[in-house]
N, C-alpha and C positions, 0 to 999 in steps of 0.2 A: 151870709156868704163866707165870712171869715172862717166860721166853724166848719163849713162843708169842705173847704180847702184843707183846713187843719186835720180833720178826720181822715181825709183821703191820704194825706202825707203820713199819718200814723201807721198805715198798712205797709209802708215801704221800709220799715226798719227791721234790723236784725242785730244780733249781739256784736258782730264785727263792725258793721256800719255805724252803730250807735257810738262805739268807742272812737272811731275815726272822726265822725262828725263833731262829737263833743270836743275832741282835741283841736280840730280845725277852728271851731267856733271860739274856743278859749283863747286863741291867738289874738282875737280882737277885743278881749275883755279889758275895759278901761282904756282902750286905745294904746296900750303899752307898745305894741309892735310898731305902730305908726309914729309914736313919739320917739322911739329908739331909732327907727329908720331916718326920721327927720334930723335927729341929732347927728347921725353918721354923715348925712348929706351936708349938714352945716359945717362939719369939721373938715371935710375934704374940699380943698380949694376948687377942684375941677367941677364939683357938683353943688357949690355953695348957692348959686342962683336958684337952682331947683329946690334946695333945702329951705331957702327963704320962702319960696312959693308954697312949699309943703307946710311950713310953720303958719303962714297966713291962712291957708286952707283949714288947718286944724283949729285955729283960733276962731275963724268964722263958723266952722261947724259947731264948735262948743257953744258959741253965742246963739246962732240961729236955731239949732236943733234942741239944745237943752234949756235955753232960757226963753225961747219964743215959741217954737212949734209944739214941744211936749206940753207945756202948760196950756197952750191955746186949744189943742186937741183934747187933752186930758182923758184919753181913752184908757180904760182898764186893760190890763194884760189878760189874755185868754185863761191863764192858769188861776186868775182871781175870780173868774166867772164860772168856769166849768171844773168839775171835780175830776175829770179824766186825767190820768197820769201821763204827763208829757216827758219826753227825754229832753233835758235842757241843762245848760251850764249856767253859771252865774250871769245875770244880765249885764250887758256892757253899759258904760256910762253914756254912750252916744247912740242915738237912734240910727245914725248912718254908718256905724261900724259893723 
């Protein structure tokens, strides 16, 4: 089922959309945008409570997704199984980003 969805999505791309989506996807690489946003919220007194919640969420995400769920599932990425060329950016550190 995974590959049927993946193959269906492959028909939706074009040169412009590929660049746009790679750019959007790269915003989440290694979670830098979320870490930066959390840091900004922690610095601003008005939003500090929200920043603390965001920091806790990022830490829980790191622990649960990368240290528990990924090793537990241990699923190979589609590009490791299939030789089809996929439009992709560098994989992010988190499965939830």
